[in-house]
TORLUMMI-910971 format. One record per residue (C-alpha): residue in three letters; x, y, z. Coordinates in pm, whole numbers, plus 32768, in hexadecimal, padded with zeros to 4 digits. Layout:
alaXYZ ...
//
This chain:
unk66F872C5DF45 unk66467221DE20 unk65CD72F4DCFE unk64B07296DC17 unk656D72ACDACC unk66C07248DB51 unk6771717ADA47 unk66B0721BD928 unk678372DFD830 unk66F373F7D759 unk6790749DD629 unk670375FFD61A unk67287698D4C0 unk664877C0D4FA unk666A7934D524 unk65A17A5BD5A4 unk64A079E8D6A1 unk639E78D6D666 unk6470779ED62C unk658A7808D719 unk6479783CD820 unk640276D7D7E7 unk65637652D805 unk659C771ED942 unk6468767FD9E0 unk64F87528D98F unk66447596DA25 unk6594760DDB62 unk650E74AADB83 unk666A7416DB6B unk66AC73DBD9F9 unk6809741AD972 unk67BF7526D86D unk68C8758BD76F unk687576D8D6C9 unk690C76F2D56C unk696E7846D4E1 unk6A017895D38E unk6B7878D1D3A6 unk6BD17A3ED373 unk6A657AAFD385 unk69BB7A32D4BF unk68537A2ED52E unk67A97B6AD4B1 unk672F7BB8D610 unk68957C0ED66C unk68887D36D57E unk67397DC4D5F4 unk679B7EEFD6C6 unk66487F70D73A unk64E07F00D75B unk63CA8008D75F unk64D38108D7BA unk65548037D8DD unk66C67FDBD8D5 unk67157E67D8C5 unk688E7E73D8F4 unk690A7DF9DA48 unk6A637E0CDAE9 unk6B6D7D23DA66 unk6ADD7D16D908 unk69A47C64D97E unk684B7C96D8E3 unk66FE7C96D99D unk662E7BD0D8A1 unk67487AE0D84B unk677A7A95D9BD unk66087A47D9DD unk65E0794FD8C1 unk673578A8D8D1 unk67507867DA44 unk67D17712DAAD unk686376CAD952 unk69B77681D8C3 unk6A1C7752D795 unk6ACA76EFD654 unk6B3E77C3D52C unk6B457700D3E7 unk6B5A7752D274 unk6A3A768ED1E1 unk6A8B7701D07F unk6BB37612D079 unk6B9A7496D04F unk6C59745FD193 unk6B5B7534D24B unk6A40745DD1C9 unk6B027323D227 unk6B2073A6D38C unk69AB73EDD3A5 unk695A7291D323 unk6A3B71F4D426 unk699972C6D536 unk68407259D4C3 unk68A870ECD4BE unk6901710CD630 unk67D671E4D693 unk666571BBD6DB unk65CC72FED65F unk660E73F9D54A unk65557547D54F unk655D765BD44C unk64AE77A0D3F6 unk654477CCD29C unk646377D4D16D unk6434769ED09D unk650D7718CF7A unk6633775AD061 unk6607760ED114 unk65FF755ACFC5 unk672C761BCF44 unk67FE759AD065 unk6765743BD054 unk66F07460D1BB unk658873FCD177 unk64D572E2D229 unk650271E8D10D unk667E720BD10D unk66AE7219D286 unk65BE70FCD2D5 unk66887027D1E1 unk67B5706BD2BF unk66F0702BD401 unk659D6F7DD3D6 unk65476FBDD547 unk65757135D51E unk64677228D58C unk64737343D48D unk63B87481D4EE unk638075C3D431 unk62A776F5D435 unk622F77C7D311 unk6177790FD2E8 unk601E789FD27F unk603A7725D254 unk60E37641D158 unk5FBF763DD065 unk5F08774ECFA8 unk5F6A7876CECC unk60397923CFDB unk60E777EFD062 unk623E7876CFFC unk620A79D3D086 unk63017A43D194 unk62727ADAD2CF unk62B77B7AD41E unk61F87B88D562 unk61127CA9D503 unk60967BF9D3C9 unk60317AC9D493 unk5F637BA5D579 unk5ED07C62D453 unk5E6E7B37D37F unk5DDB7A75D4A4 unk5CEA7B8AD50D unk5D9F7BEAD64D unk5DE27D53D5E5 unk5C727D8AD599 unk5C057CE4D6DD unk5CD87DD9D7A7 unk5C667F36D7FF unk5B1E7FEBD844 unk59E37FE7D773 unk5A14814BD6F7 unk5B6180F1D656 unk5B25809AD4EB unk5C7C8011D495 unk5D697F0FD527 unk5E187F3BD676 unk5F747ECCD6D0 unk5F6F7D84D792 unk60637D2CD8A9 unk61BA7D18D80A unk62337BBED7A8 unk60E97B12D7EE unk60DD7A55D6A2 unk624B79EED6AE unk623C7977D816 unk60F778BBD7DC unk61867813D6A7 unk62B577AED775 unk61D67715D87F unk61107655D777 unk624B75CFD6D0 unk62D87562D821 unk618F74B4D871 unk61997409D71E unk63007394D750 unk62BC7309D8AB unk61857257D829 unk624C71C4D708 unk635B714FD7F6 unk6250709CD8C1 unk61C77000D781 unk63246F89D729 unk63486EF1D881 unk61FC6E3AD85B unk61FD6DE0D6EB unk636A6DF0D682 unk63326EF4D572 unk63CD7040D516 unk62F67147D46D unk62D572A9D3EE unk622A73B0D4C8 unk61A974F7D435 unk60FC762ED4B3 unk60E57799D447 unk60C278F7D4D2 unk5F6178FBD446 unk5EEE77B5D4E5 unk5F8C7801D635 unk5EFD7960D644 unk5DA378EBD5DB unk5DAE77FCD700 unk5DC77925D7EB unk5C77799AD764 unk5BDB7840D77E unk5AB678A8D85B unk5A4879C8D77C unk5A8E7902D640 unk59BD77DCD6B7 unk589B78C4D70C unk58A67947D5A8 unk58C677EED50C unk57A37765D5D6 unk56B97892D5DD unk572A7976D4C3 unk574B7A94D5BD unk588E7B59D5D4 unk58FD7BCDD72E unk58EE7D4BD743 unk5A037E32D7AA unk59967EA8D900 unk59BA7FEFD9B8 unk59F67FE7DB2D unk58E380E8DB5E unk57DC800ADABD unk58477EA6DB0F unk571B7DBCDB06 unk57837D2DDC56 unk57DD7E53DD3A unk586A7D69DE43 unk59567CD3DD40 unk5A187E10DD02 unk5B387EF9DD63 unk5B1A8010DE64 unk5C058129DEC6 unk5C358166E039 unk5C85829EE100 unk5DFE826CE0EA unk5DF68258DF6E unk5E2880E0DF6D unk5D3B7FFEDEB3 unk5C9C7EB8DF1A unk5BDD7DADDE5E unk5A947D11DECB unk5A377BBBDE41 unk58F67B83DF00 unk57EE7B3DDDF8 unk57237A2DDEA0 unk55C97A7ADF24 unk563B7A22E085 unk57547B25E07E unk56757C56E08D unk56207C44E1FF unk578E7C21E26F unk57F17D46E192 unk56E37E21E22E unk575B7DC4E38A unk58C87E02E32D unk587E7F62E2B1 unk579E7FA4E3DE unk56697FD7E307 unk557C7EBCE371 unk54537F7FE2E4 unk54D27F3FE183 unk549E7DC7E1A3 unk53257DEDE17B unk532B7F28E0A8 unk52337EE2DF8B unk532F7F68DE8F unk543A7E6ADEEF unk539E7D48DFB0 unk53CF7C48DE9A unk54EC7C08DDA9 unk540B7C5BDC84 unk53B57DAFDD1A unk55227DF7DD65 unk556D7DB4DBF8 unk544D7E90DB84 unk54BB7FABDC69 unk562F7F6FDC46 unk569B80D4DBFE unk55DA8158DD2A unk566C8050DE13 unk57CF8080DD95 unk57B681F5DDD1 unk573581AFDF2F unk584F80BBDF7C unk594E81AEDEEC unk58E282A9DFF2 unk58EF81A9E10A unk5A47811DE0BA unk5AD9827BE091 unk5AA782B3E207 unk5BB881CAE28B unk5D0B8142E21B unk5D217FF8E168 unk5DB37F28E282 unk5C8C7F86E361 unk5B8F7F1DE25C unk5C407DD6E219 unk5C3E7D88E38C unk5AC87DCBE3A1 unk5A757D0CE264 unk5B497BE0E2BC unk5AB37BD7E41A unk59617BA2E370 unk5A017AA1E287 unk59CD7B7BE157 unk5AC17B22E042 unk5B947C59E009 unk5D007CAFDFDB unk5DF47DC5DF8D unk5E2F7E36DE27 unk5FAA7E30DE06 unk60967EE8DD25 unk61C77E24DCAB unk629C7EE3DDA6 unk61C07E65DEC4 unk62057CF4DE81 unk63647CD4DF1C unk62DB7D44E06F unk61877C99E060 unk61757BB1E190 unk60C97A9DE0CC unk61CD7AADDFB9 unk62E57A97E0B7 unk62487988E18F unk621E78A4E062 unk637178FBDFC9 unk62D27974DE87 unk63F57A69DE8A unk653079EADF2C unk66967A51DF71 unk67AA79E1DE89 unk69227A11DEAB unk698A7A63DD47 unk6B007A3ADCFF unk6B0C7B86DC40 unk69E47C53DCBA unk6A057BF1DE29 unk68D77BBEDF08 unk67A07BF2DE35 unk66357B8ADE37 unk65A57AA3DD2D unk64537A0CDCE3 unk642678BBDD86 unk638B7790DCD9 unk620D77B3DCD7 unk61CC7649DD3A unk624875AADE7C unk62AA743CDEA5 unk62C9739ADFFB unk63DD72A8DF95 unk64777327DE50 unk648A74A4DE61 unk64DE757ADD35 unk66147649DD78 unk66E67762DCEC unk684376CCDCD8 unk690277A4DBE2 unk68EA78F5DB2F unk68C3791ED9B9 unk6A0A78C2D90C unk6B0579B1D87C unk6B257998D704 unk6BB8783FD6B9 unk6C0F780AD828 unk6BE27690D82B unk6C3F7639D6C4 unk6D6D7563D716 unk6CBE74C3D83F unk6B967459D768 unk6C7673D6D653 unk6D2D72FBD74F unk6C0C7289D82A unk6AE47278D73B unk6B807237D5E9 unk6CA5715FD651 unk6DAF7226D597 unk6F13724AD61B unk6FFF7372D634 unk709B7324D4E5 unk6F417346D447 unk6F04748AD500 unk704E7519D482 unk6FE574C0D320 unk6E917565D34F unk6F3A76A3D3C3 unk702A76A4D29F unk6F06767AD1AD unk6E46778ED268 unk6D2376A3D2AC unk6D2076FFD41F 
//
């Protein structure tokens, strides 16, 4: 089975989530990713015991977040404060295609692991990094975490109902994951450019830029019209047929039927054909003007039967509608299962578990989950031998000097 990035080697000097997420995406696509951790310290994710009150520790010393962002990688523990440690990294880079890091510029410079130094070792290197708010400007050196990316980009003020005056918590990890996706996209694009033009280059993104991209539709409206999208309440949505409704069984469904031609099918689906020509609702403009009245009416209708019945009726009339899921609903959702968006994985420590599948399918070069996240320093000797070209005598010396 061929894999898209087979033969590509990535040195991952990142921690926490964003850059390791990017490297994990590259690993899913077949790249050989070597995750570097500081000897005696380790990736800081390993020490995070809980998230929003939820335990992260798993059997066998495993860690939920670390498993997620370091899947499919080999792990190496290395003391970068020592000259030998730097020599090892340089040799790895010389024999690799990509170097990714999430460390701040002062730390990168301190260890001489900036683009200028590493591209001198390997001119074809793709060097990728992510920052908090971009490499330029008065806060370019400011450290950050996921929440700050969501806050600075406008996401936290775009969430929530109109009556809420302050920010709302966004989905957890949204800025980190999005930054990881953007970095992976940048790396793959740069690899294609190298293939076409023979050049290495530096690739940069930030939590701010990636998170702003999630708000691109609302941001473009503001940039082009000067109008800011309002925070909306379900009870007064401008388009009542583009809204959420609770059904008799307590489950919610979402309607996304906001075209003029959708109104008739909706009326037939809810067995209220008289509403189609009701002067209050017979055009889209009138439905907008009388939105609160129509939403209240539809609330009463949809409260009369369970969700699966309404979805059957709506889909029979080709009205675009679906279930509103909770996270716990996803592992049993038939569409999720049929498309392997969540799939089974036989973990060597945790046993048979379920993991997220890759969100893009390829007919000839599928992305796969081939190995779990590494134990601390699990593949150090293997990488030194295979990637760097050292021998066992060298490895013995590195151990004696406490470099590995």
